C-alpha positions as CSV (number, residue, x, y, z in Angstrom):
1,M,16.1,-47.0,3.9
2,L,19.4,-45.1,2.0
3,D,20.3,-44.8,-2.2
4,R,23.4,-47.3,-2.7
5,R,22.6,-46.4,-6.9
6,V,26.1,-44.4,-7.7
7,P,25.7,-41.4,-8.1
8,R,24.9,-39.7,-11.8
9,W,29.0,-38.0,-11.6
10,R,30.5,-40.8,-10.5
11,K,29.1,-43.4,-12.6
12,P,31.5,-44.7,-15.5
13,Q,31.2,-43.9,-19.2
14,A,31.7,-46.0,-21.0
15,G,31.8,-44.5,-24.6
16,P,35.7,-42.8,-23.3
17,I,36.7,-45.3,-22.0
18,I,36.0,-47.6,-25.4
19,A,37.0,-44.6,-27.3
20,A,40.1,-44.1,-25.4
21,A,41.6,-47.9,-26.0
22,A,40.7,-47.5,-29.7
23,T,43.1,-44.5,-30.0
24,R,45.4,-46.6,-28.4
25,I,44.8,-49.5,-30.1
26,T,45.0,-47.7,-33.7
27,A,48.0,-46.2,-32.6
28,A,50.2,-49.0,-31.4
29,I,48.4,-51.1,-35.1
30,T,50.5,-47.6,-36.9
31,S,53.6,-47.9,-35.4
32,V,53.9,-51.2,-36.0
33,A,52.5,-51.2,-39.9
34,Y,54.7,-47.9,-39.6
35,A,57.9,-49.8,-38.4
36,F,57.0,-53.2,-40.9
37,I,56.4,-50.6,-43.7
38,S,60.0,-49.1,-42.9
39,T,62.3,-51.9,-42.8
40,V,61.0,-53.5,-45.4
41,Y,61.4,-50.5,-47.7
42,W,64.9,-50.0,-46.5
43,M,65.5,-54.3,-46.7
44,R,64.7,-53.6,-50.7
45,F,66.6,-51.1,-51.3
46,A,69.2,-53.0,-49.3
47,G,69.5,-56.1,-51.5
48,L,67.5,-58.3,-48.2
49,A,64.5,-58.7,-49.6
50,R,64.9,-62.3,-49.8
51,T,64.4,-62.3,-45.7
52,F,60.5,-62.1,-46.2
53,R,60.3,-64.3,-50.0
54,H,62.8,-64.9,-52.4
55,P,62.5,-62.4,-55.2
56,R,62.2,-62.6,-58.5
57,T,65.8,-62.7,-60.7
58,I,66.7,-61.8,-64.5
59,A,69.1,-62.7,-67.0
60,L,71.4,-60.2,-67.8
61,T,72.9,-61.6,-71.3
62,S,76.2,-60.0,-72.3
63,S,77.2,-57.5,-75.2
64,G,79.5,-56.6,-76.9
65,L,80.6,-53.0,-77.4
66,D,80.0,-53.1,-80.8
67,A,77.4,-55.4,-81.4
68,Y,75.4,-52.7,-78.6
69,C,76.0,-50.1,-80.8
70,A,74.4,-51.7,-83.9
71,R,71.4,-52.9,-82.0
72,V,70.4,-49.3,-81.0
73,D,71.4,-47.3,-84.3
74,A,74.1,-45.4,-82.1
75,I,75.4,-41.8,-83.1
76,S,79.3,-41.7,-84.4
77,A,81.2,-39.5,-82.7
78,T,84.6,-38.0,-84.5
79,S,86.7,-37.0,-80.9
80,A,86.3,-36.9,-77.1
81,E,85.6,-33.3,-77.6
82,A,82.6,-34.1,-80.4
83,L,81.0,-37.2,-78.5
84,L,81.3,-35.2,-74.8
85,V,79.6,-31.8,-76.0
86,A,77.2,-34.4,-78.6
87,P,73.6,-34.3,-77.1
88,A,72.0,-36.4,-74.3
89,G,70.0,-38.8,-74.5
90,A,70.7,-41.0,-77.4
91,P,73.2,-43.3,-77.7
92,H,76.6,-41.9,-79.2
93,V,80.2,-43.7,-80.2
94,W,83.1,-42.5,-81.2
95,W,85.5,-45.5,-82.4
96,L,89.4,-44.8,-82.8
97,P,91.1,-45.7,-85.7
98,A,91.8,-49.1,-85.9
99,P,96.5,-49.2,-85.2
100,E,98.9,-51.2,-86.5
101,P,99.7,-54.3,-84.6
102,P,103.2,-54.8,-84.2
103,P,105.6,-56.5,-85.4
104,P,105.0,-60.9,-85.8
105,H,107.5,-61.4,-84.0
106,S,107.5,-63.2,-80.4
107,R,111.2,-64.2,-79.5
108,I,110.9,-67.5,-77.8
109,I,114.0,-69.1,-76.7
110,K,113.5,-72.5,-77.5
111,I,115.5,-75.7,-74.9
112,S,116.3,-79.7,-75.5
113,D,116.6,-79.7,-71.8
114,A,114.0,-77.9,-69.8
115,L,110.3,-78.3,-70.1
116,M,109.2,-75.9,-73.0
117,P,105.2,-75.3,-73.0
118,K,103.0,-76.1,-76.3
119,F,101.9,-72.5,-78.0
120,P,99.9,-74.0,-81.4
121,I,99.6,-69.7,-81.9
122,L,103.0,-68.6,-82.7
123,D,101.7,-67.6,-86.0
124,V,98.8,-66.0,-85.5
125,P,100.0,-61.9,-85.1
126,Y,99.2,-59.9,-81.8
127,P,94.9,-59.0,-82.6
128,A,94.3,-56.2,-84.1
129,C,92.3,-54.2,-81.7
130,Q,90.1,-51.1,-81.8
131,Q,89.5,-49.2,-79.4
132,G,86.0,-47.5,-78.7
133,F,83.9,-45.0,-76.6
134,L,79.6,-45.3,-76.1
135,R,78.1,-42.1,-74.5
136,I,75.1,-43.5,-72.4
137,S,72.0,-42.1,-70.3
138,C,70.9,-43.9,-67.1
139,A,73.2,-46.0,-67.6
140,I,73.4,-48.3,-63.5
141,V,77.3,-49.5,-63.4
142,F,78.5,-52.1,-60.9
143,P,82.0,-50.9,-59.6
144,Q,83.5,-54.7,-58.0
145,T,82.7,-56.6,-61.6
146,G,82.8,-53.5,-63.5
147,V,79.4,-55.0,-65.3
148,V,77.5,-51.6,-68.1
149,M,73.6,-52.2,-67.5
150,P,72.7,-50.4,-70.1
151,E,69.0,-51.3,-70.3
152,I,67.5,-54.7,-68.2
153,G,68.8,-57.5,-68.7
154,V,72.4,-56.4,-71.1
155,A,75.2,-56.4,-69.8
156,L,78.6,-54.5,-71.1
157,R,81.7,-56.5,-70.1
158,N,83.8,-54.7,-72.5
159,D,87.2,-57.2,-73.1
160,F,85.8,-60.2,-71.5
161,V,84.3,-62.9,-74.2
162,G,82.8,-64.8,-71.5
163,W,82.0,-64.7,-67.7
164,T,84.6,-65.7,-65.1
165,A,84.7,-66.4,-61.0
166,D,84.4,-62.4,-60.9
167,H,81.8,-61.8,-61.6
168,R,80.0,-63.9,-59.1
169,Q,81.0,-60.6,-57.1
170,L,77.6,-59.3,-58.9
171,P,75.1,-57.7,-56.5
172,G,72.4,-60.4,-56.4
173,F,73.9,-63.5,-58.3
174,V,72.6,-65.6,-58.0
175,D,74.4,-69.0,-60.7
176,F,75.9,-68.9,-64.1
177,D,73.5,-70.5,-67.0
178,G,75.0,-70.8,-70.6
179,D,75.9,-67.4,-71.4
180,A,73.8,-65.9,-69.2
181,L,74.4,-64.7,-65.2
182,I,71.3,-65.2,-63.3
183,A,71.0,-62.6,-60.5
184,R,68.6,-60.8,-58.3
185,E,66.4,-58.1,-59.5
186,R,65.9,-56.1,-56.1
187,A,69.7,-56.1,-55.9
188,F,70.1,-53.9,-58.9
189,Y,68.3,-51.1,-57.2
190,P,71.6,-48.3,-58.1
191,M,72.9,-46.9,-54.5
192,R,74.0,-44.3,-55.5
193,R,73.6,-41.5,-58.4
194,I,76.2,-39.7,-60.4
195,R,74.8,-36.7,-62.6
196,Q,78.4,-35.2,-63.8
197,P,79.6,-37.2,-66.8
198,V,81.6,-39.9,-66.2
199,I,84.4,-42.2,-67.7
200,N,83.9,-45.9,-66.4
201,I,87.4,-47.6,-66.3
202,C,85.6,-50.7,-63.5
203,H,87.3,-54.2,-64.8
204,A,86.6,-57.4,-62.4
205,Y,90.3,-57.7,-62.6
206,H,91.2,-53.9,-60.8
207,R,92.9,-55.2,-58.1
208,N,95.3,-57.2,-60.1
209,Y,98.6,-54.8,-61.0
210,V,99.0,-55.9,-64.3
211,H,95.7,-55.6,-65.4
212,W,95.4,-52.4,-64.7
213,V,97.8,-50.9,-66.2
214,T,97.1,-52.5,-69.3
215,D,93.3,-53.2,-69.2
216,C,92.1,-50.0,-67.3
217,L,94.8,-47.1,-67.6
218,P,95.1,-47.0,-71.0
219,F,91.7,-46.6,-71.7
220,L,91.9,-42.9,-70.3
221,L,94.5,-41.8,-73.3
222,P,92.5,-40.1,-75.3
223,W,90.7,-38.4,-72.1
224,L,93.4,-37.0,-70.9
225,T,92.1,-33.3,-71.6
226,L,89.5,-33.3,-71.2
227,L,90.1,-35.1,-67.2
228,Q,92.6,-32.0,-67.2
229,Q,90.2,-29.6,-67.3
230,G,87.1,-30.8,-65.0
231,R,85.0,-31.3,-68.2
232,L,85.1,-35.1,-66.9
233,A,85.7,-37.8,-64.5
234,V,86.4,-40.8,-64.2
235,L,84.3,-43.9,-62.2
236,M,86.6,-46.9,-61.0
237,P,86.2,-48.8,-57.6
238,P,87.8,-47.7,-54.5
239,L,91.5,-47.3,-54.9
240,L,93.3,-50.2,-53.6
241,G,97.0,-48.6,-51.5
242,A,99.2,-46.1,-52.5
243,W,100.1,-47.7,-56.0
244,Q,96.9,-47.4,-58.0
245,R,96.6,-44.2,-56.9
246,R,100.3,-43.3,-58.0
247,T,99.7,-45.2,-61.0
248,L,97.1,-42.2,-62.0
249,E,99.1,-39.5,-60.9
250,L,101.9,-40.3,-63.3
251,L,99.8,-41.2,-65.9
252,G,98.4,-37.0,-65.6
253,V,95.2,-38.0,-64.0
254,P,93.7,-35.0,-60.9
255,A,93.1,-36.5,-57.9
256,S,89.9,-34.3,-58.1
257,A,88.5,-36.4,-61.1
258,V,88.4,-38.9,-59.3
259,I,85.4,-41.1,-58.3
260,E,85.3,-44.0,-56.4
261,A,83.0,-46.6,-55.9
262,P,82.5,-48.2,-53.0
263,E,78.6,-49.2,-53.0
264,P,77.6,-52.3,-55.2
265,S,75.2,-50.9,-58.1
266,V,75.1,-46.5,-59.3
267,L,73.6,-44.9,-61.6
268,C,74.9,-42.6,-63.8
269,D,73.1,-39.6,-65.7
270,D,75.6,-39.3,-68.4
271,M,78.1,-42.1,-68.4
272,I,81.5,-43.5,-71.1
273,V,81.5,-46.1,-71.3
274,P,85.0,-47.8,-73.1
275,G,85.2,-51.5,-74.9
276,L,87.7,-53.3,-77.8
277,R,86.7,-54.5,-81.7
278,I,88.4,-57.2,-81.2
279,A,89.2,-58.2,-85.5
280,N,90.1,-61.6,-85.4
281,G,92.7,-63.5,-82.9
282,P,93.1,-65.5,-80.3
283,N,91.3,-65.1,-77.6
284,P,91.8,-61.6,-75.6
285,R,91.5,-63.7,-72.0
286,I,94.2,-65.1,-71.8
287,C,96.9,-62.2,-73.6
288,I,96.4,-58.4,-73.4
289,P,93.5,-57.1,-75.2
290,Q,94.4,-53.5,-75.5
291,P,95.1,-51.9,-79.1
292,A,99.0,-52.3,-78.6
293,P,100.3,-48.9,-79.5
294,D,97.8,-47.5,-76.3
295,V,99.6,-50.4,-74.2
296,R,103.6,-49.2,-75.1
297,E,102.5,-45.1,-74.7
298,T,100.9,-45.5,-70.9
299,I,103.8,-47.8,-70.2
300,R,106.2,-45.6,-71.1
301,I,104.4,-42.2,-69.5
302,L,104.2,-44.6,-66.4
303,R,108.5,-45.1,-66.2
304,C,109.3,-40.7,-68.4
305,A,106.6,-39.6,-64.9
306,A,108.2,-41.6,-61.5
307,R,110.5,-40.5,-59.3
308,H,114.2,-42.3,-60.0
309,E,114.3,-43.3,-56.6
310,T,117.9,-42.6,-55.2
311,G,120.0,-45.1,-53.9
312,I,118.4,-47.7,-55.2
313,E,120.4,-50.6,-57.1
314,Q,119.6,-50.5,-60.8
315,P,120.5,-54.5,-61.0
316,E,121.3,-56.3,-64.1
317,Y,120.3,-59.6,-63.3
318,I,116.3,-59.8,-61.4
319,Y,115.6,-62.5,-59.7
320,V,111.2,-61.6,-58.9
321,S,109.7,-63.8,-55.9
322,R,106.1,-64.6,-54.7
323,R,107.1,-65.9,-51.6
324,G,104.3,-65.8,-49.2
325,L,101.6,-64.3,-51.3
326,K,98.3,-65.9,-52.1
327,S,98.1,-67.2,-54.8
328,F,96.6,-69.8,-57.5
329,R,100.7,-70.8,-58.3
330,T,102.6,-72.1,-56.0
331,M,105.8,-72.8,-56.4
332,S,107.4,-75.4,-53.1
333,N,110.3,-74.5,-53.0
334,E,111.0,-71.4,-53.8
335,E,113.0,-69.9,-50.4
336,D,115.7,-72.6,-52.2
337,V,115.0,-70.6,-55.9
338,E,116.1,-67.7,-53.9
339,W,119.1,-68.6,-52.8
340,A,120.7,-70.7,-55.7
341,M,119.8,-67.1,-57.7
342,S,121.1,-64.7,-55.4
343,R,124.3,-66.7,-55.5
344,L,124.4,-66.7,-59.1
345,G,124.8,-62.7,-59.4
346,F,120.9,-62.4,-59.1
347,A,119.5,-59.6,-57.5
348,V,116.2,-61.1,-55.3
349,I,113.4,-58.0,-55.1
350,H,109.7,-58.5,-53.5
351,P,107.5,-56.5,-54.9
352,D,104.7,-55.4,-53.1
353,E,106.8,-55.0,-50.8
354,L,107.7,-51.9,-52.1
355,T,106.4,-48.7,-53.8
356,F,105.4,-48.7,-57.9
357,D,109.0,-45.9,-58.1
358,Q,110.9,-48.2,-56.6
359,Q,109.5,-50.3,-59.2
360,V,109.6,-48.5,-62.4
361,T,113.6,-47.6,-60.9
362,Y,114.6,-51.2,-60.0
363,F,113.6,-52.8,-63.2
364,A,115.0,-50.1,-65.6
365,R,118.4,-51.7,-66.0
366,A,117.5,-55.0,-66.2
367,R,119.6,-57.6,-68.4
368,V,117.7,-60.7,-67.0
369,V,114.4,-61.2,-65.3
370,A,113.3,-64.4,-63.6
371,G,111.0,-65.3,-61.8
372,P,107.0,-66.8,-61.2
373,H,104.9,-66.0,-64.0
374,G,102.3,-63.9,-61.7
375,A,101.4,-59.8,-61.7
376,G,104.9,-59.1,-60.2
377,L,107.4,-60.5,-63.2
378,N,104.5,-58.1,-65.3
379,N,107.5,-55.3,-64.0
380,A,109.7,-56.2,-66.6
381,V,107.9,-54.0,-69.5
382,F,109.8,-51.1,-67.5
383,A,113.2,-53.1,-68.5
384,P,114.3,-52.3,-71.9
385,T,114.6,-53.9,-75.6
386,E,116.0,-57.3,-75.9
387,C,116.2,-57.7,-72.3
388,L,115.4,-62.3,-71.3
389,V,112.5,-62.4,-69.2
390,V,112.1,-66.0,-67.7
391,D,108.3,-67.1,-67.4
392,I,108.5,-69.7,-64.4
393,F,104.9,-72.2,-64.5
394,P,103.2,-74.6,-63.6
395,D,102.7,-77.4,-66.7
396,T,98.8,-77.0,-65.7
397,W,98.8,-72.9,-66.4
398,S,98.9,-71.2,-69.6
399,P,101.7,-68.9,-70.1
400,M,100.9,-66.6,-73.2
401,W,100.2,-63.2,-70.9
402,M,103.4,-63.3,-71.0
403,L,104.2,-64.0,-74.1
404,R,102.2,-61.4,-75.8
405,E,103.3,-59.0,-73.2
406,T,107.5,-59.3,-74.1
407,Q,106.0,-59.5,-78.4
408,L,105.2,-56.0,-77.5
409,F,108.0,-55.0,-76.5
410,G,110.3,-56.6,-78.3
411,Q,112.3,-59.5,-75.6
412,H,113.2,-62.2,-75.6
413,Y,111.0,-65.3,-73.5
414,L,112.4,-68.8,-72.2
415,P,109.3,-70.4,-70.5
416,V,109.9,-72.7,-68.5
417,A,107.1,-75.6,-67.5
418,Y,107.5,-77.7,-64.4
419,P,105.2,-79.9,-63.0
420,A,102.7,-79.2,-60.7
421,D,101.8,-81.9,-58.2
422,P,97.9,-82.9,-58.1
423,A,98.4,-84.6,-54.5
424,L,99.4,-81.0,-53.3
425,S,96.4,-79.1,-55.0
426,Q,94.0,-77.7,-53.4
427,P,90.0,-76.7,-54.5
428,V,89.8,-72.6,-54.5
429,H,86.9,-71.5,-53.3
430,F,85.2,-68.5,-54.1
431,R,81.8,-67.1,-53.0
432,N,80.3,-70.7,-51.8
433,A,81.8,-72.2,-55.5
434,I,84.9,-73.8,-56.4
435,I,86.5,-71.9,-59.1
436,A,89.3,-73.8,-59.6
437,R,92.0,-76.1,-57.7
438,S,95.8,-74.8,-56.9
439,N,98.3,-75.3,-58.7
440,V,101.9,-76.5,-56.7
441,Y,104.8,-77.4,-58.1
442,R,108.3,-77.2,-57.6
443,V,111.9,-76.5,-59.2
444,P,114.7,-78.2,-58.4
445,P,117.0,-74.8,-57.9
446,D,120.7,-76.1,-59.7
447,D,119.0,-77.3,-62.3
448,F,116.8,-74.2,-62.7
449,A,120.5,-72.0,-62.9
450,A,122.2,-74.4,-65.0
451,T,120.0,-73.9,-67.4
452,L,119.3,-70.2,-66.5
453,V,123.0,-70.3,-67.0
454,G,123.4,-71.9,-70.5
455,V,120.9,-70.1,-72.3
456,M,123.0,-66.6,-71.3
457,Q,125.8,-68.4,-72.7
458,R,124.1,-69.1,-76.1
459,M,123.0,-65.0,-76.8
460,G,125.8,-63.7,-75.8
461,I,124.4,-62.2,-72.1
462,D,127.3,-61.8,-69.7
463,R,127.2,-63.8,-66.4
464,P,126.7,-61.4,-63.2
465,A,129.2,-62.0,-60.7
466,P,128.3,-65.1,-57.8
467,M,127.1,-62.7,-54.6
468,R,129.5,-64.0,-51.8
């Protein structure tokens, strides 16, 4: 009888099979676990952990530079050099001497046949401001908003009295809760580390032409020598076009000293935080908060250093157009106003189409500058003293900024308001929230031209030769 049993050498062995299967299963589990952990790890540091669960939130409370220095007992320094060479670690602060404010003049032209804004604080002098610089270590900066976090839950906002709509760009933003900003804590994790000493001029309004010139650049004046020596760098968000880079160049900041931070958050080992001490006066958000001498010196340096553009006229009468630009304020018939001003003899310019040097050249000899309220009209700072600045805006808008600017540079100011049309107003959205409503208004071209001519005659300004 045949033995049908499987020979011993051909008989399946259960042990090795199970061991091989276990090895494969273990490898598969390890691979999946590694992939999961890696994904969670990178998602966490990209601020995307909310995909798995709702992360913990924290409340950021703001602090002025003066109050924070008092709370941490910052050690006083006497100069920029002394602040930079002070021992790292303990907070040090350098307060510049408080400058004298400009003369309390407000050369407002009052007329009876136009809608004029009410200025309840005309008798209040330009607010006295004092620059301060705090040196700290291991602070997180959010470049797009200008917020500095020296410790968890504390926000230094420099010259801002309250949170603004632009602070919604803070990483992990959830909502505002009274005086606090609520954000997801994990989104605060810094995406980059900067080890060298830097001065931070990141600002919530750095994209705006006039805020860049008057809010950011003046902070660099005391540090130009150290920046040129390579002992200090300046931290800022990515520069917007050639005009911002050109202003830094004209001010004397070398390109090698500029650190652009596109990341949502940056950790700085050694940082100088600029800020302001405002003694009294109106809300600094609606006026120029920088000390008057610093703003004037910044403009003087830019004006003198700018290249004189040959072949560009230097008209005495300028109309600054905003036609085609997106804004909270829209003049619905600006093309008609441009035509009326052109016939009156005004040169119609579009600053957004010009280089920075060209803008300085255009305004260098202006006697009258007129246009809708906005950044382009602020080029009047490059015009001579005694220039007449005509500010056109809807009656739903505050022109306090231009009032303070003309006060700074000794210019005459004619504010003219026109009724905004509520039917044309639209909600302004930002980060899935309605932050304001648009202001749409119409300017009667002939009436405005007649008003302007009357004011010029009253002031003894020659009427421009009409264009044919």
